[in-house]
C-alpha positions in Angstrom: 6.5 45.2 7.9 7.4 47.5 5.1 10.0 46.5 2.4 11.2 49.4 0.2 13.7 49.0 -2.7 16.3 51.8 -2.4 18.9 50.6 -4.9 19.3 48.0 -7.6 22.7 47.1 -9.2 22.8 44.8 -12.2 25.9 43.4 -14.0 25.9 41.2 -17.0 22.4 40.0 -16.4 20.9 38.9 -19.8 21.6 42.0 -21.9 22.3 44.5 -19.2 26.1 45.0 -18.7 26.2 47.5 -15.9 23.2 49.3 -14.4 22.7 51.2 -11.2 19.3 52.4 -10.2 18.6 54.5 -7.1 15.1 55.0 -5.9 15.6 58.2 -3.8 12.4 60.2 -4.2 10.3 61.3 -1.3 7.3 59.4 -2.7 7.0 55.6 -3.0 6.0 55.7 -6.6 8.5 55.6 -9.4 8.4 55.1 -13.2 11.1 53.5 -15.4 10.5 54.3 -19.0 12.3 53.5 -22.2 11.9 52.2 -25.7 11.1 48.6 -26.4 14.2 46.4 -26.0 16.1 48.7 -23.6 15.8 46.3 -20.7 12.7 47.4 -18.6 11.4 43.8 -18.2 15.0 42.6 -17.7 15.2 44.8 -14.6 12.1 43.1 -13.3 13.5 39.7 -14.0 16.8 40.5 -12.2 14.8 41.7 -9.2 12.7 38.5 -8.9 15.8 36.4 -9.6 17.6 38.1 -6.7 14.8 36.9 -4.4 13.5 33.6 -5.7 15.8 32.3 -8.5 13.0 32.8 -11.1 12.0 35.4 -13.7 9.1 37.8 -13.5 6.8 35.1 -15.1 7.7 32.6 -12.4 9.8 30.4 -14.6 12.6 28.5 -12.9 14.4 27.5 -16.0 15.4 30.6 -17.9 18.7 31.9 -19.2 20.3 34.8 -17.4 23.6 34.8 -19.3 24.4 37.5 -21.9 24.6 36.3 -25.5 26.6 37.2 -28.6 25.2 38.3 -31.9 25.2 34.7 -33.1 23.0 33.6 -30.2 25.8 31.8 -28.3 26.3 32.5 -24.6 29.1 34.8 -23.6 31.6 33.1 -21.2 33.8 34.3 -18.4 31.1 36.8 -17.3 30.2 37.1 -13.7 26.5 37.9 -13.3 25.7 40.0 -10.3 22.5 41.5 -8.9 22.5 43.6 -5.7 19.5 45.1 -4.0 19.5 47.5 -1.1 16.2 47.7 0.8 14.7 49.6 3.7 13.1 47.0 6.0 11.1 49.1 8.4 13.8 51.1 10.0 16.7 48.8 9.1 18.9 48.5 5.9 18.9 45.2 4.2 21.3 44.3 1.4 20.8 41.2 -0.7 23.3 40.1 -3.3 23.8 37.1 -5.7 26.8 36.4 -8.0 26.4 33.8 -10.7 29.8 32.5 -12.1 31.0 29.9 -14.5 33.4 27.2 -13.2 36.5 26.6 -15.4 39.2 24.0 -14.6 42.5 23.0 -16.2 43.6 19.4 -16.0 47.2 18.5 -15.4 49.2 18.5 -18.6 46.6 20.3 -20.6 46.8 23.9 -21.8 43.1 24.7 -22.2 40.4 25.0 -19.5 37.2 23.0 -19.5 33.8 24.4 -18.6 32.6 22.6 -15.4 29.2 24.2 -14.7 28.1 27.2 -12.7 28.1 28.3 -9.1 26.1 30.9 -7.2 27.3 33.0 -4.3 24.8 34.5 -1.8 25.3 37.4 0.5 23.1 39.0 3.2 24.4 42.4 4.3 27.7 41.5 2.6 28.0 38.4 4.7 28.5 35.2 2.6 25.7 32.7 3.1 24.9 29.2 1.9 22.0 28.8 -0.6 19.7 27.3 2.1 20.4 30.0 4.6 19.8 32.7 2.0 16.5 31.1 0.9 15.4 30.5 4.4 16.0 34.1 5.3 13.8 35.3 2.4 11.1 32.8 3.4 11.3 34.1 7.0 10.3 37.5 5.7 7.5 36.3 3.4 6.7 33.2 1.3 7.0 33.3 -2.4 3.3 32.8 -3.0 2.4 35.6 -0.6 5.1 37.8 -2.3 3.4 37.2 -5.7 0.0 38.2 -4.2 1.4 41.4 -2.8 3.7 42.5 -5.6 1.9 41.5 -8.8 -1.1 43.4 -10.1 -2.5 40.3 -11.9 -1.4 37.3 -9.8 -4.5 37.2 -7.6 -6.9 37.0 -10.5 -4.8 35.2 -13.1 -2.3 33.1 -11.1 -4.7 31.6 -8.4 -7.6 29.3 -8.8 -11.1 30.6 -7.8 -11.1 28.2 -4.9 -7.8 29.7 -3.6 -9.1 33.2 -4.1 -12.3 32.5 -2.3 -10.5 30.8 0.6 -8.2 33.8 1.0 -11.1 36.4 1.0 -12.9 34.4 3.6 -9.7 34.4 5.8 -9.6 38.2 5.5 -13.1 38.5 7.0 -12.5 35.9 9.6 -14.5 37.8 12.2 -17.8 37.0 10.3 -18.5 33.9 12.3 -21.5 31.6 11.8 -22.8 32.8 15.1 -22.8 36.4 14.1 -24.5 35.6 10.8 -27.2 33.6 12.6 -27.8 36.5 15.0 -28.2 38.9 12.0 -30.6 36.4 10.3 -32.6 36.0 13.5 -33.2 39.7 13.7 -34.9 39.6 10.3 -36.7 36.2 10.4 -38.9 34.2 12.8 -37.2 31.0 11.8 -35.1 29.2 14.4 -32.4 28.2 11.9 -30.4 26.3 14.5 -33.3 24.0 15.1 -33.9 23.6 11.4 -30.2 22.6 10.8 -30.1 20.4 13.9 -27.1 22.4 15.0 -25.1 21.5 11.8 -23.4 24.0 9.6 -25.9 25.3 7.0 -23.9 23.7 4.2 -23.9 20.3 5.8 -27.6 20.6 6.7 -28.3 21.4 3.0 -26.4 18.3 1.9 -28.2 16.2 4.5 -31.7 17.4 3.5 -30.9 16.9 -0.2 -29.7 13.4 0.4 -32.7 12.6 2.6 -35.1 14.0 0.0 -33.4 12.1 -2.8 -33.6 8.9 -0.8 -37.3 9.5 0.2 -38.2 10.2 -3.4 -36.6 6.9 -4.4 -38.5 5.0 -1.7 -41.8 6.7 -2.7 -41.2 5.8 -6.3 -40.6 2.2 -5.4 -43.8 1.8 -3.3 -46.4 1.9 -6.2 -44.4 -0.8 -8.0 -44.5 -3.0 -4.9 -48.2 -2.3 -4.3 -48.9 -3.2 -8.0 -47.0 -6.4 -7.7 -48.8 -7.5 -4.6 -52.2 -6.5 -6.0 -51.6 -8.5 -9.3 -50.8 -11.6 -7.2 -54.1 -11.2 -5.3 -56.1 -10.7 -8.5 -54.4 -13.7 -10.3 -54.7 -16.2 -7.5 -57.9 -18.1 -6.7 -58.9 -18.6 -3.1 -60.1 -22.0 -1.9 -62.3 -23.3 0.9 -59.7 -23.4 3.6 -61.7 -25.5 6.1 -62.5 -28.1 3.4 -58.9 -28.4 2.4 -57.7 -28.8 6.0 -60.3 -31.6 6.6 -59.1 -33.4 3.5 -55.5 -33.1 4.6 -56.5 -34.6 8.0 -58.1 -37.6 6.3 -55.2 -38.3 4.0 -52.8 -38.0 6.9 -54.7 -40.6 8.9 -54.6 -43.0 5.9 -50.8 -42.4 5.6 -50.3 -43.2 9.3 -52.2 -46.5 8.9 -50.1 -47.5 5.9 -46.9 -46.6 7.9 -48.0 -49.1 10.6 -48.6 -51.8 8.1 -45.3 -51.3 6.5 -43.6 -51.5 9.9 -45.3 -54.9 10.6 -44.3 -56.4 7.3 -40.8 -55.1 7.7 -40.6 -56.8 11.1 -41.5 -60.2 9.6 -38.9 -59.8 7.0 -36.3 -58.8 9.6 -37.1 -62.1 11.5 -36.6 -64.2 8.4 -33.3 -62.4 7.6 -32.0 -63.0 11.1 -32.7 -66.8 10.8 -31.1 -67.0 7.4 -28.0 -65.2 8.8 -27.9 -67.9 11.7 -28.0 -70.7 9.1 -25.2 -69.2 7.1 -23.0 -68.9 10.3 -23.7 -72.6 11.2 -22.7 -73.8 7.8 -19.4 -71.9 8.2 -18.8 -73.7 11.5 -19.5 -77.1 9.9 -16.9 -76.3 7.2 -14.3 -75.4 9.8 -15.0 -78.6 11.7 -14.6 -80.7 8.6 -11.3 -79.1 7.7 -10.1 -79.6 11.3 -11.0 -83.3 11.2 -9.3 -83.9 7.8 -6.0 -82.1 8.6 -5.5 -83.2 12.2 -2.3 -85.2 11.4 -0.6 -82.4 9.4 0.0 -80.1 12.3 3.2 -81.8 13.4 4.6 -81.7 9.9 3.8 -78.0 9.6 5.6 -77.3 12.9 8.7 -79.2 11.7 8.8 -77.2 8.5 8.5 -74.0 10.4 11.5 -74.8 12.6 13.6 -75.8 9.6 12.8 -72.4 8.0 13.9 -70.7 11.3 17.2 -72.5 11.2 17.9 -71.3 7.6 17.1 -67.8 8.7 19.5 -68.1 11.7 22.3 -69.5 9.4 21.9 -66.5 7.0 22.2 -64.0 9.9 25.3 -65.9 11.1 26.9 -65.7 7.7 26.3 -62.0 7.5 27.9 -61.4 10.9 31.0 -63.5 9.9 31.3 -61.3 6.8 31.1 -58.1 8.9 33.8 -59.5 11.2 36.2 -60.2 8.2 35.6 -56.7 6.8 36.3 -55.1 10.2 39.5 -57.1 10.6 40.7 -55.9 7.2 39.9 -52.3 8.1 41.9 -52.6 11.3 44.9 -54.0 9.4 44.7 -51.1 6.8 44.4 -48.4 9.4 47.2 -49.8 11.6 49.5 -49.9 8.5 48.6 -46.2 7.8 49.2 -45.3 11.4 52.6 -46.9 11.4 53.5 -44.7 8.4 52.3 -41.6 10.2 54.5 -42.5 13.2 57.6 -42.7 10.9 56.6 -39.4 9.3 56.2 -37.8 12.7 59.7 -39.0 13.8 61.2 -37.6 10.6 59.6 -34.2 11.0 60.3 -34.0 14.7 64.0 -34.9 14.1 64.7 -32.1 11.7 66.7 -29.1 13.0 67.2 -25.6 11.6 70.3 -25.3 9.5 71.4 -22.4 7.1 74.6 -21.3 5.3 75.0 -17.6 6.2 77.1 -17.0 3.1 74.1 -17.8 0.8 72.1 -14.8 2.2 72.0 -12.2 -0.5 70.0 -8.9 -1.1 67.0 -9.9 -3.2 67.2 -6.5 -5.0 70.9 -6.1 -5.9 72.3 -9.6 -5.2 75.1 -8.3 -2.9 75.9 -9.8 0.6 73.7 -8.5 3.4 75.2 -6.5 6.3 75.8 -8.5 9.5 72.8 -7.1 11.4 70.5 -7.7 8.5 71.8 -11.3 8.2 71.1 -11.9 11.9 67.5 -10.6 11.5 67.0 -12.6 8.4 68.3 -15.8 10.0 66.0 -15.2 13.0 63.0 -14.8 10.7 63.9 -17.9 8.8 64.3 -19.9 12.1 60.8 -18.7 13.2 59.3 -19.6 9.9 61.0 -23.1 10.1 59.7 -23.8 13.6 56.2 -22.6 12.7 56.1 -24.8 9.6 57.4 -27.8 11.6 54.8 -27.3 14.3 52.0 -27.1 11.7 53.2 -30.4 10.1 53.4 -32.2 13.5 50.0 -31.0 14.5 48.5 -32.2 11.2 50.2 -35.7 11.6 48.9 -36.0 15.1 45.4 -35.1 14.0 45.5 -37.8 11.3 46.8 -40.3 13.8 44.0 -39.5 16.3 41.5 -40.0 13.5 43.0 -43.4 12.6 43.0 -44.5 16.3 39.3 -43.6 16.4 38.6 -45.7 13.2 40.5 -48.7 14.6 38.7 -48.5 17.9 35.3 -48.4 16.1 36.2 -51.4 14.0 37.3 -53.4 17.1 34.0 -52.6 18.9 32.1 -53.8 15.7 34.0 -57.1 15.9 33.1 -57.6 19.5 29.4 -56.9 18.8 29.4 -59.3 15.8 31.0 -62.1 17.9 28.4 -61.7 20.6 25.7 -62.0 17.9 27.4 -65.1 16.4 27.4 -66.8 19.8 23.7 -66.1 20.2 22.8 -67.4 16.8 24.8 -70.6 17.3 22.9 -71.3 20.5 19.5 -70.7 18.8 20.4 -73.0 15.9 21.5 -75.8 18.3 18.3 -75.4 20.4 16.1 -75.5 17.2 17.8 -78.6 15.9 17.3 -80.4 19.2 13.6 -79.5 19.1 13.2 -80.9 15.6 14.9 -84.2 16.5 12.2 -84.8 19.2 9.2 -84.3 16.8 7.5 -87.6 15.7 5.3 -87.6 12.7 2.3 -89.9 12.8 0.7 -91.4 9.6 -2.6 -89.7 8.6 -5.9 -91.6 9.0 -9.1 -91.2 7.0 -11.9 -89.5 9.0 -15.7 -89.8 8.3 -17.1 -86.3 8.9 -20.7 -87.4 8.7 -20.4 -89.4 11.9 -18.8 -86.5 13.9 -21.2 -85.7 16.8 -20.6 -81.9 16.6 -21.4 -81.8 12.9 -24.6 -83.8 13.4 -25.7 -81.4 16.1 -25.1 -78.3 13.9 -27.1 -79.8 11.0 -30.0 -80.4 13.4 -30.1 -76.7 14.3 -30.0 -75.7 10.7 -33.0 -77.9 9.9 -35.0 -76.4 12.7 -34.2 -72.8 11.6 -35.3 -73.7 8.0 -38.6 -75.1 9.3 -39.3 -71.8 11.3 -38.7 -69.8 8.1 -41.1 -71.9 6.1 -43.8 -71.3 8.7 -43.5 -67.4 8.4 -45.7 -65.9 5.7 -43.8 -62.9 4.3 -45.5 -60.4 2.1 -43.5 -57.4 0.8 -44.6 -53.8 1.5 -44.1 -52.5 -2.1 -47.8 -52.0 -2.7 -48.2 -50.1 0.5 -45.2 -47.9 -0.4 -46.7 -47.0 -3.8 -50.0 -46.2 -2.3 -48.4 -43.9 0.3 -46.4 -42.0 -2.5 -49.6 -41.2 -4.3 -51.2 -39.9 -1.1 -48.1 -37.8 -0.4 -48.3 -36.1 -3.8 -51.9 -35.2 -3.2 -51.0 -33.9 0.2 -48.3 -31.6 -1.4 -50.9 -30.1 -3.7 -53.3 -29.4 -0.9 -50.6 -27.7 1.2 -49.6 -25.6 -1.8 -53.2 -24.4 -2.1 -53.2 -23.5 1.6 -49.9 -21.7 1.1 -51.4 -19.6 -1.7 -54.3 -18.6 0.7 -51.7 -17.5 3.3 -49.7 -15.5 0.7 -52.9 -13.8 -0.5 -53.6 -12.7 3.1 -50.0 -11.5 3.6 -50.2 -9.6 0.3 -53.3 -7.8 1.4 -51.6 -6.9 4.7 -48.5 -5.8 2.7 -50.6 -3.5 0.4 -52.2 -1.8 3.5 -48.7 -1.4 5.1 -47.2 0.1 1.9 -50.0 2.6 1.6 -49.5 3.6 5.2 -45.7 4.0 4.5 -46.5 6.0 1.4 -48.6 8.4 3.4 -46.0 8.7 6.1 -43.1 9.3 3.7 -45.1 11.9 1.8 -45.6 13.8 5.0 -41.9 13.5 5.8 -41.0 14.6 2.3 -43.1 17.8 2.6 -41.4 18.6 5.9 -37.9 18.0 4.6 -38.6 20.1 1.5 -39.9 22.9 3.7 -36.7 22.7 5.8 -34.6 22.6 2.7 -36.2 25.8 1.5 -35.5 27.4 4.9 -31.9 26.3 4.8 -31.4 27.6 1.3 -33.1 30.9 2.3 -30.6 31.2 5.2 -27.6 30.3 3.0 -28.7 33.0 0.5 -28.8 35.5 3.4 -25.4 34.2 4.6 -24.0 34.5 1.0 -25.2 38.1 0.8 -23.8 38.9 4.2 -20.4 37.4 3.4 -20.4 39.1 0.0 -21.2 42.5 1.6 -18.4 41.9 4.2 -15.8 41.1 1.5 -16.9 43.7 -1.0 -16.9 46.3 1.8 -13.1 46.0 1.8 -12.7 47.3 -1.7 -13.7 50.6 -3.4 -13.7 49.4 -7.0 -13.3 45.6 -7.1 -16.3 43.5 -6.2 -16.5 39.7 -6.0 -19.3 37.4 -7.0 -19.0 34.6 -4.5 -22.2 32.5 -5.3 -24.0 31.5 -8.5 -27.8 31.1 -8.4 -28.9 27.8 -10.1 -32.0 27.2 -12.2 -33.4 24.9 -9.6 -33.3 27.7 -7.0 -30.1 26.5 -5.3 -26.7 28.1 -5.2 -23.1 27.1 -6.0 -19.8 28.5 -4.8 -17.6 30.6 -7.1 -15.2 33.5 -6.9 -15.2 35.9 -9.8 -13.9 39.5 -9.7 -16.1 42.2 -11.1 -15.0 45.6 -12.3 -17.9 48.0 -12.5 -20.1 44.9 -13.0 -17.9 43.6 -15.8 -16.2 40.2 -15.2 -12.4 40.6 -14.8 -11.7 38.4 -17.8 -13.7 40.8 -20.0 -12.2 44.1 -18.6 -9.5 46.1 -20.4 -5.8 46.0 -19.4 -5.9 49.3 -17.5 -8.9 48.2 -15.4 -7.2 44.8 -14.6 -4.0 46.6 -13.4 -5.8 49.1 -11.2 -8.1 46.5 -9.7 -5.1 44.1 -9.1 -3.3 47.0 -7.3 -6.3 47.6 -5.1 -6.5 43.9 -4.2 -2.7 43.7 -3.6 -3.1 46.7 -1.3 -5.9 45.1 0.8 -3.9 41.8 1.0 -0.8 43.8 2.1 -2.8 45.2 5.0 -4.2 41.7 5.9 -0.7 40.1 5.9 0.9 43.3 7.4 3.6 43.2 4.7 4.2 45.9 2.1 6.7 45.1 -0.7 7.6 46.8 -4.0 5.1 46.3 -6.8 6.5 46.2 -10.4 3.9 47.2 -13.0 4.8 46.2 -16.5 3.1 47.9 -19.5 2.1 50.7 -17.2 1.9 53.2 -20.1 -1.6 51.8 -20.8 -3.0 53.2 -17.5 -3.8 56.9 -17.4 -4.5 57.2 -13.7 -2.7 54.5 -11.7 -4.1 53.3 -8.4 -2.1 54.6 -5.4 -1.2 51.8 -3.0 0.4 51.9 0.4 3.3 49.9 -1.1 6.2 51.1 -3.2 5.2 50.9 -6.9 7.7 50.8 -9.8 6.0 51.3 -13.2 7.7 50.0 -16.3 6.5 52.1 -19.3 7.3 52.2 -23.0 8.8 55.6 -24.2 10.0 56.9 -27.5 13.0 58.6 -25.8 16.4 56.9 -26.2 17.8 55.0 -23.2 16.1 54.4 -19.8 14.9 57.1 -17.4 13.3 57.2 -14.0 10.6 59.5 -12.6 10.3 59.6 -8.8 7.1 61.5 -8.8 8.4 64.7 -7.2 11.6 64.8 -9.3 11.7 65.5 -13.0 12.7 62.8 -15.4 16.3 61.7 -14.9 18.3 59.8 -17.5 19.8 56.7 -15.9 22.1 55.8 -18.8 22.4 56.1 -22.5 21.8 53.3 -25.0 25.4 53.1 -26.0 26.4 51.7 -22.6 23.8 49.0 -22.8 24.5 45.6 -24.3 21.2 45.3 -26.2 21.9 41.7 -27.1 19.6 39.4 -25.1 17.5 42.2 -23.5 13.9 41.1 -23.1 
């Protein structure tokens, strides 16, 4: 796709009042020249604003309004930029008009500034802002447009990572497979086997990580060997068979002591059981003595219990009678309230609608209402009366229903309380009859020592005490102390055996660590060799890619990799001009190199657009691109002029028709 700027019309944009430029030469290269302050850069700003609402520097927030000599903005100025393009074999016209909005409120003479508005046109057809911007984006994105139309954007407006990525996209046919095949032709190394099928960069990371980890493991092995060796040197070995024999003897003695402790504890357990039996028998004797002494009191206790029961029944009876009295009063109150509601219901139900038609007056002027309006008014009043009456009757009935419910509830409570009273009276009568039949006998003194049951229990206690006296009980405390001493000695002997076992384990560990050290050292050498092979391949790959990319350019060259001190490489993307870094080159070299890069990118994206070259006067021999180029050069001649290459310099306009104020 080829986009060529044919005409550019600018009105009131910054300091340019009215400017028409026609690019009508046969060649695609034009030069606009003029003194400083005549508006060359403003033309570039207007062109970029037409497309992307920004200035040539990419700023969104910049002023496009013309200004007065005191620096204040001029108002009531419509700012207009129109560009006519050749888009392949079609004509494309883009236009934007930026206007101020002024409004006058009702009753006021002066207008108020209400902001700005922008009109958009595509081929003279009005468009919304979104439609206009989407159309531009459908042709080319803003970022790509900058790459293709700016001599410096690629090297100065993009990060090195973005530049590198784009260059790699351009040589997309240089696949990993092609590079491996080229490498295989010049080397006997099977790089696919070395990288385990991974991309070379991933294999490089993998081997570096494995080498780092292996080195760390190797560095840790001598420390662990030294630790185990020092333990072996600092620990004395003992006669293991002698220690085991001594442990066996001590264990047999401990087992014998345990058996003796069990026997003594069995004797003690028998004594404890007999003492517990004696205690239980004494409790039984006490219970029997109490039973004998209080035998005559049981009747008196029963009588007292029944009298307490009567008092409890009387209390319940009094409570029920109080509840009945309260319910009777509630019924009386509610019935009186219900009678009042009945009278109120009769009064409301007996009312009829009555009105004096002569009293109906207009509420606005106070005059008598016409007959038809009176009839309507009377009908409305009648409806309101009947509605109000019905509401009152309904409310009275609701209250009456509630009172009936309360009365019914109170009546049921009375019935329930009466039933409870009857039950309580019967229970009281029965209890009183039972008390009247109880006869209390006078208490007699009882001699507990002659009671046969107590005599029998005392005999059993005496026999148990005799059995206890015949059992010789010796405590096991001495045996327990002797066992504790033997156990302490046993712990010391077992610790000595444990040290012997740890010495043996440490020796085995040292041997295993030395074997691991030897194995890891072999693996490290193998990984270091493979890492070297991968790095060698990556250097070949870097050179291959660099040659592929640099082959696209006649003058510009790109440094894509940095060689590190340790022999490795790191990614970069630096443009070189005759071996000089872009940042150190002169302005002319930067412009020509940027034009070459833009030309290659235009071919890659298949989109050619006008390239504006500011400060072009510093370049003696400008690079010829396949895109339209418009050079902006400083000249000592008055006004602005254009050179189309095959046409002599033509004056566009004279300074006196330029509003110099605000020109960049």
